[in-house]
C-alpha positions as a printed NumPy array, in Angstrom:
array([[  0.   ,   0.   ,   0.   ],
       [  1.338,   3.47 ,  -0.891],
       [  1.773,   6.229,   1.692],
       [  1.027,   9.08 ,  -0.754],
       [ -2.385,  10.625,  -0.428],
       [ -4.422,  11.522,  -3.511],
       [ -6.392,  14.763,  -3.854],
       [ -9.856,  13.528,  -4.84 ],
       [-10.763,  16.756,  -6.67 ],
       [ -7.631,  17.201,  -8.799],
       [ -6.567,  13.55 ,  -8.735],
       [ -3.011,  14.606,  -7.868],
       [ -0.697,  13.479,  -5.075],
       [ -0.806,  15.588,  -1.916],
       [  2.419,  16.283,  -0.067],
       [  1.674,  16.362,   3.673],
       [  5.043,  17.969,   4.471],
       [  5.577,  21.737,   4.068],
       [  7.729,  22.919,   1.195],
       [ 10.907,  24.632,   2.357],
       [ 12.91 ,  27.16 ,   0.335],
       [ 16.271,  26.037,  -1.029],
       [ 18.028,  28.88 ,   0.767],
       [ 16.892,  31.151,   3.575],
       [ 15.206,  34.394,   2.59 ],
       [ 17.376,  37.492,   2.784],
       [ 15.94 ,  40.658,   4.284],
       [ 15.064,  43.22 ,   1.611],
       [ 15.595,  46.934,   1.891],
       [ 12.233,  48.666,   1.953],
       [ 12.066,  52.285,   0.888],
       [  9.435,  54.594,   2.25 ],
       [  7.494,  56.951,  -0.052],
       [  9.103,  59.969,   1.602],
       [ 12.581,  58.57 ,   1.028],
       [ 11.992,  58.609,  -2.728],
       [ 12.822,  62.307,  -2.857],
       [  9.386,  63.825,  -2.501],
       [  9.785,  66.598,   0.04 ],
       [  6.093,  67.485,   0.305],
       [  4.935,  63.856,   0.464],
       [  3.103,  64.054,  -2.879],
       [  2.515,  60.803,  -4.723],
       [  3.955,  60.09 ,  -8.129],
       [  0.501,  60.457,  -9.688],
       [  0.053,  63.921,  -8.161],
       [  3.479,  65.077,  -9.315],
       [  2.934,  63.696, -12.83 ],
       [ -0.52 ,  65.276, -13.128],
       [  0.866,  68.613, -11.989],
       [  3.756,  68.504, -14.463],
       [  1.519,  67.508, -17.371],
       [ -1.088,  70.119, -16.5  ],
       [  1.383,  72.957, -16.109],
       [  2.779,  72.243, -19.578],
       [ -0.581,  73.046, -21.207],
       [ -1.964,  76.597, -21.351],
       [ -5.263,  77.522, -19.72 ],
       [ -8.073,  78.019, -22.265],
       [-11.446,  79.743, -22.05 ],
       [-14.593,  78.263, -23.597],
       [-16.827,  80.435, -25.774],
       [-19.372,  80.492, -22.942],
       [-16.754,  81.683, -20.432],
       [-15.522,  84.36 , -22.839],
       [-19.092,  85.582, -23.328],
       [-19.657,  85.723, -19.551],
       [-16.4  ,  87.618, -18.976],
       [-17.295,  90.132, -21.68 ],
       [-20.93 ,  90.545, -20.582],
       [-19.971,  91.025, -16.939],
       [-17.095,  93.346, -17.831],
       [-14.613,  91.264, -15.905],
       [-10.934,  91.882, -16.515],
       [ -8.139,  89.404, -15.921],
       [ -4.561,  90.61 , -15.781],
       [ -1.458,  88.483, -16.162],
       [ -1.175,  88.103, -12.393],
       [ -4.782,  86.881, -12.106],
       [ -4.347,  84.476, -15.033],
       [ -1.232,  83.106, -13.35 ],
       [ -3.088,  82.642, -10.046],
       [ -5.993,  80.957, -11.859],
       [ -3.607,  78.569, -13.648],
       [ -1.919,  77.843, -10.316],
       [ -5.272,  76.95 ,  -8.78 ],
       [ -6.017,  74.619, -11.687],
       [ -2.591,  72.993, -11.25 ],
       [ -3.29 ,  72.428,  -7.55 ],
       [ -6.669,  70.868,  -8.388],
       [ -5.035,  68.629, -11.014],
       [ -2.407,  67.486,  -8.525],
       [ -5.207,  66.282,  -6.244],
       [ -7.007,  64.433,  -9.048],
       [ -9.898,  66.872,  -9.512],
       [-11.969,  66.775, -12.697],
       [-14.294,  69.776, -12.479],
       [-13.305,  72.457, -10.011],
       [-14.622,  75.749,  -8.684],
       [-11.749,  78.229,  -8.414],
       [-12.513,  81.194,  -6.128],
       [-10.243,  84.186,  -6.626],
       [-10.863,  87.571,  -5.006],
       [-14.445,  88.479,  -6.008],
       [-14.568,  86.081,  -8.985],
       [-15.474,  82.427,  -9.395],
       [-14.503,  80.131, -12.259],
       [-15.764,  76.649, -13.026],
       [-12.903,  74.828, -14.719],
       [-12.56 ,  71.492, -16.481],
       [ -9.275,  70.501, -14.888],
       [ -8.539,  67.631, -17.279],
       [ -8.993,  69.855, -20.355],
       [ -7.569,  72.948, -18.612],
       [-10.586,  74.895, -19.893],
       [-12.525,  77.568, -18.008],
       [-16.188,  76.649, -18.495],
       [-17.838,  79.694, -16.948],
       [-16.967,  82.804, -14.972],
       [-18.991,  84.669, -12.344],
       [-18.264,  88.05 , -10.79 ],
       [-18.977,  89.098,  -7.205],
       [-22.425,  90.586,  -7.86 ],
       [-23.711,  87.504,  -9.688],
       [-22.146,  85.101,  -7.199],
       [-24.762,  85.848,  -4.522],
       [-27.567,  83.309,  -4.183],
       [-25.8  ,  81.101,  -6.753],
       [-25.408,  77.307,  -6.658],
       [-22.456,  75.703,  -8.419],
       [-23.165,  72.166,  -9.609],
       [-21.188,  69.405, -11.304],
       [-17.97 ,  70.161,  -9.45 ],
       [-15.884,  67.767,  -7.394],
       [-13.56 ,  70.274,  -5.75 ],
       [-13.052,  73.902,  -4.831],
       [ -9.794,  75.859,  -4.796],
       [ -9.399,  79.224,  -3.105],
       [ -6.528,  81.296,  -4.511]])
């Protein structure tokens, strides 16, 4: 009579003894995420999204341009830079559609496309509800 047991489901021999490695395992060096050189603790995905987003210029949709013109809003280079910075921060956090609040202006931005969808000035911001956003950035 044989001492090997047979697995009835797979019809294969079953080894009752544990399998041992040929050589003992060596301890591996484990690196922490902060040791990888990221001073602020940002993940690779956040850094990559920020770098990709900052390489593309900020655009304004036709609707946003019409709102800016109709509401006589003016955006200087400094304000455009701050707006782009807010979009970059939203992109680094994985936002898709963001509300960027800047001084007395609000902008709904498609972060993935880097496109301003609409713009609202201080007077029209009162009693207003912003929908279809997943984040808000105050700059």
